[in-house]
C-alpha positions as protocol buffer text, in pm:
chain_id: "A"
residue {
  index: 1
  type: UNK
  ca { x: -590 y: -1896 z: -1069 }
}
residue {
  index: 2
  type: UNK
  ca { x: -607 y: -1669 z: -732 }
}
residue {
  index: 3
  type: UNK
  ca { x: -340 y: -1745 z: -523 }
}
residue {
  index: 4
  type: UNK
  ca { x: -351 y: -1537 z: -176 }
}
residue {
  index: 5
  type: UNK
  ca { x: 72 y: -1492 z: -95 }
}
residue {
  index: 6
  type: UNK
  ca { x: 121 y: -1488 z: 265 }
}
residue {
  index: 7
  type: UNK
  ca { x: 371 y: -1289 z: 449 }
}
residue {
  index: 8
  type: UNK
  ca { x: 554 y: -1134 z: 124 }
}
residue {
  index: 9
  type: UNK
  ca { x: 738 y: -826 z: 291 }
}
residue {
  index: 10
  type: UNK
  ca { x: 861 y: -866 z: 655 }
}
residue {
  index: 11
  type: UNK
  ca { x: 727 y: -624 z: 967 }
}
residue {
  index: 12
  type: UNK
  ca { x: 982 y: -462 z: 926 }
}
residue {
  index: 13
  type: UNK
  ca { x: 972 y: -367 z: 604 }
}
residue {
  index: 14
  type: UNK
  ca { x: 620 y: -279 z: 621 }
}
residue {
  index: 15
  type: UNK
  ca { x: 701 y: -61 z: 890 }
}
residue {
  index: 16
  type: UNK
  ca { x: 909 y: 132 z: 673 }
}
residue {
  index: 17
  type: UNK
  ca { x: 663 y: 144 z: 341 }
}
residue {
  index: 18
  type: UNK
  ca { x: 451 y: 260 z: 588 }
}
residue {
  index: 19
  type: UNK
  ca { x: 660 y: 561 z: 655 }
}
residue {
  index: 20
  type: UNK
  ca { x: 766 y: 634 z: 327 }
}
residue {
  index: 21
  type: UNK
  ca { x: 416 y: 662 z: 209 }
}
residue {
  index: 22
  type: UNK
  ca { x: 287 y: 855 z: 480 }
}
residue {
  index: 23
  type: UNK
  ca { x: 491 y: 1086 z: 416 }
}
residue {
  index: 24
  type: UNK
  ca { x: 464 y: 1088 z: 48 }
}
residue {
  index: 25
  type: UNK
  ca { x: 360 y: 1328 z: -220 }
}
residue {
  index: 26
  type: UNK
  ca { x: 75 y: 1147 z: -390 }
}
residue {
  index: 27
  type: UNK
  ca { x: -60 y: 1327 z: -730 }
}
residue {
  index: 28
  type: UNK
  ca { x: -453 y: 1178 z: -909 }
}
residue {
  index: 29
  type: UNK
  ca { x: -463 y: 824 z: -1011 }
}
residue {
  index: 30
  type: UNK
  ca { x: -593 y: 895 z: -1353 }
}
residue {
  index: 31
  type: UNK
  ca { x: -301 y: 1068 z: -1443 }
}
residue {
  index: 32
  type: UNK
  ca { x: -172 y: 706 z: -1549 }
}
residue {
  index: 33
  type: UNK
  ca { x: -534 y: 563 z: -1698 }
}
residue {
  index: 34
  type: UNK
  ca { x: -604 y: 474 z: -2028 }
}
residue {
  index: 35
  type: UNK
  ca { x: -926 y: 521 z: -2195 }
}
residue {
  index: 36
  type: UNK
  ca { x: -1133 y: 264 z: -2042 }
}
residue {
  index: 37
  type: UNK
  ca { x: -1019 y: 335 z: -1673 }
}
residue {
  index: 38
  type: UNK
  ca { x: -1015 y: 708 z: -1718 }
}
residue {
  index: 39
  type: UNK
  ca { x: -1386 y: 664 z: -1690 }
}
residue {
  index: 40
  type: UNK
  ca { x: -1383 y: 442 z: -1341 }
}
residue {
  index: 41
  type: UNK
  ca { x: -1078 y: 567 z: -1174 }
}
residue {
  index: 42
  type: UNK
  ca { x: -1064 y: 747 z: -867 }
}
residue {
  index: 43
  type: UNK
  ca { x: -749 y: 739 z: -682 }
}
residue {
  index: 44
  type: UNK
  ca { x: -448 y: 821 z: -580 }
}
residue {
  index: 45
  type: UNK
  ca { x: -120 y: 710 z: -707 }
}
residue {
  index: 46
  type: UNK
  ca { x: 229 y: 769 z: -636 }
}
residue {
  index: 47
  type: UNK
  ca { x: 453 y: 916 z: -914 }
}
residue {
  index: 48
  type: UNK
  ca { x: 643 y: 640 z: -1061 }
}
residue {
  index: 49
  type: UNK
  ca { x: 990 y: 855 z: -1079 }
}
residue {
  index: 50
  type: UNK
  ca { x: 1003 y: 982 z: -731 }
}
residue {
  index: 51
  type: UNK
  ca { x: 1234 y: 891 z: -505 }
}
residue {
  index: 52
  type: UNK
  ca { x: 985 y: 725 z: -234 }
}
residue {
  index: 53
  type: UNK
  ca { x: 830 y: 505 z: -550 }
}
residue {
  index: 54
  type: UNK
  ca { x: 1203 y: 412 z: -657 }
}
residue {
  index: 55
  type: UNK
  ca { x: 1257 y: 292 z: -321 }
}
residue {
  index: 56
  type: UNK
  ca { x: 993 y: 72 z: -252 }
}
residue {
  index: 57
  type: UNK
  ca { x: 994 y: -104 z: -649 }
}
residue {
  index: 58
  type: UNK
  ca { x: 1324 y: -289 z: -458 }
}
residue {
  index: 59
  type: UNK
  ca { x: 1201 y: -300 z: -133 }
}
residue {
  index: 60
  type: UNK
  ca { x: 941 y: -504 z: -317 }
}
residue {
  index: 61
  type: UNK
  ca { x: 1122 y: -656 z: -595 }
}
residue {
  index: 62
  type: UNK
  ca { x: 1379 y: -830 z: -388 }
}
residue {
  index: 63
  type: UNK
  ca { x: 1103 y: -943 z: -172 }
}
residue {
  index: 64
  type: UNK
  ca { x: 932 y: -1085 z: -432 }
}
residue {
  index: 65
  type: UNK
  ca { x: 1277 y: -1284 z: -529 }
}
residue {
  index: 66
  type: UNK
  ca { x: 1327 y: -1412 z: -194 }
}
residue {
  index: 67
  type: UNK
  ca { x: 939 y: -1525 z: -199 }
}
residue {
  index: 68
  type: UNK
  ca { x: 932 y: -1930 z: -317 }
}
residue {
  index: 69
  type: UNK
  ca { x: 548 y: -1930 z: -367 }
}
residue {
  index: 70
  type: UNK
  ca { x: 552 y: -1673 z: -572 }
}
residue {
  index: 71
  type: UNK
  ca { x: 842 y: -1757 z: -800 }
}
residue {
  index: 72
  type: UNK
  ca { x: 639 y: -2107 z: -823 }
}
residue {
  index: 73
  type: UNK
  ca { x: 302 y: -1986 z: -946 }
}
residue {
  index: 74
  type: UNK
  ca { x: 371 y: -1684 z: -1132 }
}
residue {
  index: 75
  type: UNK
  ca { x: 728 y: -1781 z: -1339 }
}
residue {
  index: 76
  type: UNK
  ca { x: 827 y: -1389 z: -1336 }
}
residue {
  index: 77
  type: UNK
  ca { x: 1003 y: -1331 z: -1681 }
}
residue {
  index: 78
  type: UNK
  ca { x: 948 y: -957 z: -1628 }
}
residue {
  index: 79
  type: UNK
  ca { x: 774 y: -793 z: -1407 }
}
residue {
  index: 80
  type: UNK
  ca { x: 610 y: -413 z: -1429 }
}
residue {
  index: 81
  type: UNK
  ca { x: 644 y: -155 z: -1112 }
}
residue {
  index: 82
  type: UNK
  ca { x: 555 y: -261 z: -875 }
}
residue {
  index: 83
  type: UNK
  ca { x: 341 y: 142 z: -861 }
}
residue {
  index: 84
  type: UNK
  ca { x: 150 y: 192 z: -518 }
}
residue {
  index: 85
  type: UNK
  ca { x: -168 y: 382 z: -497 }
}
residue {
  index: 86
  type: UNK
  ca { x: -387 y: 498 z: -205 }
}
residue {
  index: 87
  type: UNK
  ca { x: -760 y: 488 z: -123 }
}
residue {
  index: 88
  type: UNK
  ca { x: -969 y: 735 z: 107 }
}
residue {
  index: 89
  type: UNK
  ca { x: -1203 y: 1056 z: 125 }
}
residue {
  index: 90
  type: UNK
  ca { x: -1287 y: 1199 z: -186 }
}
residue {
  index: 91
  type: UNK
  ca { x: -1097 y: 916 z: -388 }
}
residue {
  index: 92
  type: UNK
  ca { x: -1170 y: 637 z: -268 }
}
residue {
  index: 93
  type: UNK
  ca { x: -1262 y: 378 z: -550 }
}
residue {
  index: 94
  type: UNK
  ca { x: -1163 y: 202 z: -897 }
}
residue {
  index: 95
  type: UNK
  ca { x: -1448 y: 70 z: -1105 }
}
residue {
  index: 96
  type: UNK
  ca { x: -1452 y: -222 z: -1291 }
}
residue {
  index: 97
  type: UNK
  ca { x: -1150 y: -297 z: -1545 }
}
residue {
  index: 98
  type: UNK
  ca { x: -904 y: -481 z: -1747 }
}
residue {
  index: 99
  type: UNK
  ca { x: -564 y: -441 z: -1767 }
}
residue {
  index: 100
  type: UNK
  ca { x: -444 y: -342 z: -2016 }
}
residue {
  index: 101
  type: UNK
  ca { x: -268 y: -646 z: -2217 }
}
residue {
  index: 102
  type: UNK
  ca { x: 86 y: -528 z: -2305 }
}
residue {
  index: 103
  type: UNK
  ca { x: 206 y: -217 z: -2067 }
}
residue {
  index: 104
  type: UNK
  ca { x: 500 y: 55 z: -2150 }
}
residue {
  index: 105
  type: UNK
  ca { x: 705 y: 173 z: -1920 }
}
residue {
  index: 106
  type: UNK
  ca { x: 762 y: 577 z: -1978 }
}
residue {
  index: 107
  type: UNK
  ca { x: 1119 y: 547 z: -1796 }
}
residue {
  index: 108
  type: UNK
  ca { x: 1301 y: 257 z: -1950 }
}
residue {
  index: 109
  type: UNK
  ca { x: 1077 y: 233 z: -2211 }
}
residue {
  index: 110
  type: UNK
  ca { x: 1001 y: -133 z: -2127 }
}
residue {
  index: 111
  type: UNK
  ca { x: 715 y: -347 z: -2281 }
}
residue {
  index: 112
  type: UNK
  ca { x: 566 y: -606 z: -2018 }
}
residue {
  index: 113
  type: UNK
  ca { x: 287 y: -816 z: -2116 }
}
residue {
  index: 114
  type: UNK
  ca { x: 50 y: -880 z: -1899 }
}
residue {
  index: 115
  type: UNK
  ca { x: -50 y: -1289 z: -1765 }
}
residue {
  index: 116
  type: UNK
  ca { x: -63 y: -1202 z: -1375 }
}
residue {
  index: 117
  type: UNK
  ca { x: -165 y: -906 z: -1202 }
}
residue {
  index: 118
  type: UNK
  ca { x: -89 y: -882 z: -811 }
}
residue {
  index: 119
  type: UNK
  ca { x: -194 y: -660 z: -556 }
}
residue {
  index: 120
  type: UNK
  ca { x: 18 y: -622 z: -243 }
}
residue {
  index: 121
  type: UNK
  ca { x: -181 y: -493 z: 104 }
}
residue {
  index: 122
  type: UNK
  ca { x: -7 y: -216 z: 274 }
}
residue {
  index: 123
  type: UNK
  ca { x: -247 y: -167 z: 541 }
}
residue {
  index: 124
  type: UNK
  ca { x: -428 y: -404 z: 792 }
}
residue {
  index: 125
  type: UNK
  ca { x: -808 y: -405 z: 741 }
}
residue {
  index: 126
  type: UNK
  ca { x: -913 y: -287 z: 1039 }
}
residue {
  index: 127
  type: UNK
  ca { x: -772 y: 29 z: 920 }
}
residue {
  index: 128
  type: UNK
  ca { x: -1029 y: 112 z: 657 }
}
residue {
  index: 129
  type: UNK
  ca { x: -1422 y: 9 z: 513 }
}
residue {
  index: 130
  type: UNK
  ca { x: -1471 y: -106 z: 179 }
}
residue {
  index: 131
  type: UNK
  ca { x: -1214 y: -163 z: -33 }
}
residue {
  index: 132
  type: UNK
  ca { x: -1212 y: -495 z: -124 }
}
residue {
  index: 133
  type: UNK
  ca { x: -1072 y: -632 z: -407 }
}
residue {
  index: 134
  type: UNK
  ca { x: -1320 y: -773 z: -632 }
}
residue {
  index: 135
  type: UNK
  ca { x: -1188 y: -991 z: -876 }
}
residue {
  index: 136
  type: UNK
  ca { x: -1444 y: -1182 z: -1157 }
}
residue {
  index: 137
  type: UNK
  ca { x: -1393 y: -1532 z: -1265 }
}
residue {
  index: 138
  type: UNK
  ca { x: -1511 y: -1891 z: -1401 }
}
residue {
  index: 139
  type: UNK
  ca { x: -1627 y: -1926 z: -1011 }
}
residue {
  index: 140
  type: UNK
  ca { x: -1829 y: -1597 z: -953 }
}
residue {
  index: 141
  type: UNK
  ca { x: -1708 y: -1302 z: -791 }
}
residue {
  index: 142
  type: UNK
  ca { x: -1461 y: -1279 z: -499 }
}
residue {
  index: 143
  type: UNK
  ca { x: -1456 y: -1023 z: -232 }
}
residue {
  index: 144
  type: UNK
  ca { x: -1071 y: -962 z: -97 }
}
residue {
  index: 145
  type: UNK
  ca { x: -922 y: -781 z: 198 }
}
residue {
  index: 146
  type: UNK
  ca { x: -583 y: -928 z: 307 }
}
residue {
  index: 147
  type: UNK
  ca { x: -340 y: -880 z: 614 }
}
residue {
  index: 148
  type: UNK
  ca { x: -65 y: -619 z: 512 }
}
residue {
  index: 149
  type: UNK
  ca { x: 203 y: -731 z: 368 }
}
residue {
  index: 150
  type: UNK
  ca { x: 16 y: -1026 z: 261 }
}
residue {
  index: 151
  type: UNK
  ca { x: -60 y: -1041 z: -153 }
}
residue {
  index: 152
  type: UNK
  ca { x: -315 y: -1139 z: -412 }
}
residue {
  index: 153
  type: UNK
  ca { x: -168 y: -1307 z: -732 }
}
residue {
  index: 154
  type: UNK
  ca { x: -490 y: -1305 z: -1022 }
}
residue {
  index: 155
  type: UNK
  ca { x: -522 y: -1366 z: -1365 }
}
residue {
  index: 156
  type: UNK
  ca { x: -427 y: -1048 z: -1574 }
}
residue {
  index: 157
  type: UNK
  ca { x: -753 y: -1107 z: -1780 }
}
residue {
  index: 158
  type: UNK
  ca { x: -995 y: -1088 z: -1517 }
}
residue {
  index: 159
  type: UNK
  ca { x: -1233 y: -786 z: -1466 }
}
residue {
  index: 160
  type: UNK
  ca { x: -1170 y: -673 z: -1126 }
}
residue {
  index: 161
  type: UNK
  ca { x: -1264 y: -363 z: -912 }
}
residue {
  index: 162
  type: UNK
  ca { x: -1161 y: -149 z: -585 }
}
residue {
  index: 163
  type: UNK
  ca { x: -1506 y: -140 z: -424 }
}
residue {
  index: 164
  type: UNK
  ca { x: -1565 y: 236 z: -258 }
}
residue {
  index: 165
  type: UNK
  ca { x: -1353 y: 303 z: 69 }
}
residue {
  index: 166
  type: UNK
  ca { x: -1630 y: 468 z: 348 }
}
residue {
  index: 167
  type: UNK
  ca { x: -1359 y: 512 z: 600 }
}
residue {
  index: 168
  type: UNK
  ca { x: -969 y: 525 z: 708 }
}
residue {
  index: 169
  type: UNK
  ca { x: -729 y: 479 z: 400 }
}
residue {
  index: 170
  type: UNK
  ca { x: -620 y: 180 z: 202 }
}
residue {
  index: 171
  type: UNK
  ca { x: -297 y: 197 z: 67 }
}
residue {
  index: 172
  type: UNK
  ca { x: -153 y: -72 z: -184 }
}
residue {
  index: 173
  type: UNK
  ca { x: 149 y: -196 z: -395 }
}
residue {
  index: 174
  type: UNK
  ca { x: 11 y: -378 z: -762 }
}
residue {
  index: 175
  type: UNK
  ca { x: 197 y: -483 z: -1021 }
}
residue {
  index: 176
  type: UNK
  ca { x: 205 y: -717 z: -1340 }
}
residue {
  index: 177
  type: UNK
  ca { x: 375 y: -991 z: -1423 }
}
residue {
  index: 178
  type: UNK
  ca { x: 500 y: -1164 z: -1788 }
}
residue {
  index: 179
  type: UNK
  ca { x: 541 y: -1489 z: -1720 }
}
residue {
  index: 180
  type: UNK
  ca { x: 792 y: -1777 z: -1921 }
}
residue {
  index: 181
  type: UNK
  ca { x: 501 y: -1976 z: -1946 }
}
residue {
  index: 182
  type: UNK
  ca { x: 194 y: -1745 z: -2141 }
}
residue {
  index: 183
  type: UNK
  ca { x: -60 y: -2036 z: -2095 }
}
residue {
  index: 184
  type: UNK
  ca { x: -262 y: -1983 z: -1747 }
}
residue {
  index: 185
  type: UNK
  ca { x: -347 y: -2299 z: -1768 }
}
residue {
  index: 186
  type: UNK
  ca { x: 37 y: -2499 z: -1801 }
}
residue {
  index: 187
  type: UNK
  ca { x: 90 y: -2200 z: -1543 }
}
residue {
  index: 188
  type: UNK
  ca { x: -127 y: -2398 z: -1291 }
}
residue {
  index: 189
  type: UNK
  ca { x: -81 y: -2773 z: -1428 }
}
residue {
  index: 190
  type: UNK
  ca { x: 343 y: -2676 z: -1318 }
}
residue {
  index: 191
  type: UNK
  ca { x: 249 y: -2496 z: -998 }
}
residue {
  index: 192
  type: UNK
  ca { x: 10 y: -2805 z: -878 }
}
residue {
  index: 193
  type: UNK
  ca { x: 292 y: -3025 z: -944 }
}
residue {
  index: 194
  type: UNK
  ca { x: 538 y: -2802 z: -752 }
}
residue {
  index: 195
  type: UNK
  ca { x: 375 y: -2780 z: -465 }
}
residue {
  index: 196
  type: UNK
  ca { x: 305 y: -3215 z: -494 }
}
residue {
  index: 197
  type: UNK
  ca { x: 680 y: -3271 z: -452 }
}
residue {
  index: 198
  type: UNK
  ca { x: 681 y: -2993 z: -220 }
}
residue {
  index: 199
  type: UNK
  ca { x: 454 y: -3219 z: -1 }
}
residue {
  index: 200
  type: UNK
  ca { x: 657 y: -3539 z: -86 }
}
residue {
  index: 201
  type: UNK
  ca { x: 966 y: -3385 z: -23 }
}
residue {
  index: 202
  type: UNK
  ca { x: 868 y: -3320 z: 325 }
}
residue {
  index: 203
  type: UNK
  ca { x: 690 y: -3634 z: 417 }
}
residue {
  index: 204
  type: UNK
  ca { x: 930 y: -3913 z: 246 }
}
residue {
  index: 205
  type: UNK
  ca { x: 1181 y: -3684 z: 149 }
}
residue {
  index: 206
  type: UNK
  ca { x: 1467 y: -3714 z: -100 }
}
residue {
  index: 207
  type: UNK
  ca { x: 1308 y: -4020 z: -279 }
}
residue {
  index: 208
  type: UNK
  ca { x: 1361 y: -4187 z: -636 }
}
residue {
  index: 209
  type: UNK
  ca { x: 998 y: -4120 z: -753 }
}
residue {
  index: 210
  type: UNK
  ca { x: 1034 y: -3737 z: -593 }
}
residue {
  index: 211
  type: UNK
  ca { x: 1378 y: -3736 z: -838 }
}
residue {
  index: 212
  type: UNK
  ca { x: 1217 y: -3878 z: -1139 }
}
residue {
  index: 213
  type: UNK
  ca { x: 865 y: -3599 z: -1093 }
}
residue {
  index: 214
  type: UNK
  ca { x: 1168 y: -3329 z: -1024 }
}
residue {
  index: 215
  type: UNK
  ca { x: 1202 y: -3456 z: -1353 }
}
residue {
  index: 216
  type: UNK
  ca { x: 843 y: -3401 z: -1514 }
}
residue {
  index: 217
  type: UNK
  ca { x: 827 y: -3068 z: -1412 }
}
residue {
  index: 218
  type: UNK
  ca { x: 1207 y: -2899 z: -1546 }
}
residue {
  index: 219
  type: UNK
  ca { x: 1112 y: -3132 z: -1868 }
}
residue {
  index: 220
  type: UNK
  ca { x: 742 y: -2985 z: -1920 }
}
residue {
  index: 221
  type: UNK
  ca { x: 916 y: -2614 z: -1777 }
}
residue {
  index: 222
  type: UNK
  ca { x: 1178 y: -2646 z: -2070 }
}
residue {
  index: 223
  type: UNK
  ca { x: 886 y: -2753 z: -2310 }
}
residue {
  index: 224
  type: UNK
  ca { x: 682 y: -2430 z: -2213 }
}
residue {
  index: 225
  type: UNK
  ca { x: 930 y: -2128 z: -2104 }
}
residue {
  index: 226
  type: UNK
  ca { x: 1031 y: -1853 z: -2308 }
}
residue {
  index: 227
  type: UNK
  ca { x: 1330 y: -1705 z: -2126 }
}
């Protein structure tokens, strides 16, 4: 499931993130690449243990915690990151790759299974040319370039890439989610049920039908969730 999340960051948070990132010290993104990614990765990254990174990680995590659609779609158990990258100039692309299945944090020692990948755009689309996130899914290639503060959720199992940035600079945050519900099809069913329940309540209020379907949702979650 590819899902566009709107307004993950507030305008104030976005302005602050941009100020921090524009003043930060960036390093070669290949320093954290695995063997497969090393050959195709050409960008810059914020060191995970830098003060700037720690501050912005806390901000993004707080934003995710209050975003109901993110929770419904990802059903997060653990989050790896968020991390931050920059594309532009001579370091301007990331070729086709698949994210590692299990990510190991050098800072905390924690291991996180990557069920869902997420890119949170921090640059406006008119600030750069190229730089589309291209995700290969069962319906073909999806080219995505979202407004700053918006995010894309997509399966971590997907082959994906970032097209070369030919003008300007593209900054983004990226992270992975280990979901309470491991199966993608089960997560999709729960998300669809949750969204339809939301629409039902908006149209008809808290009805007996909404209560019954809410019970079905939670019973399925209880059956499938690993907390």
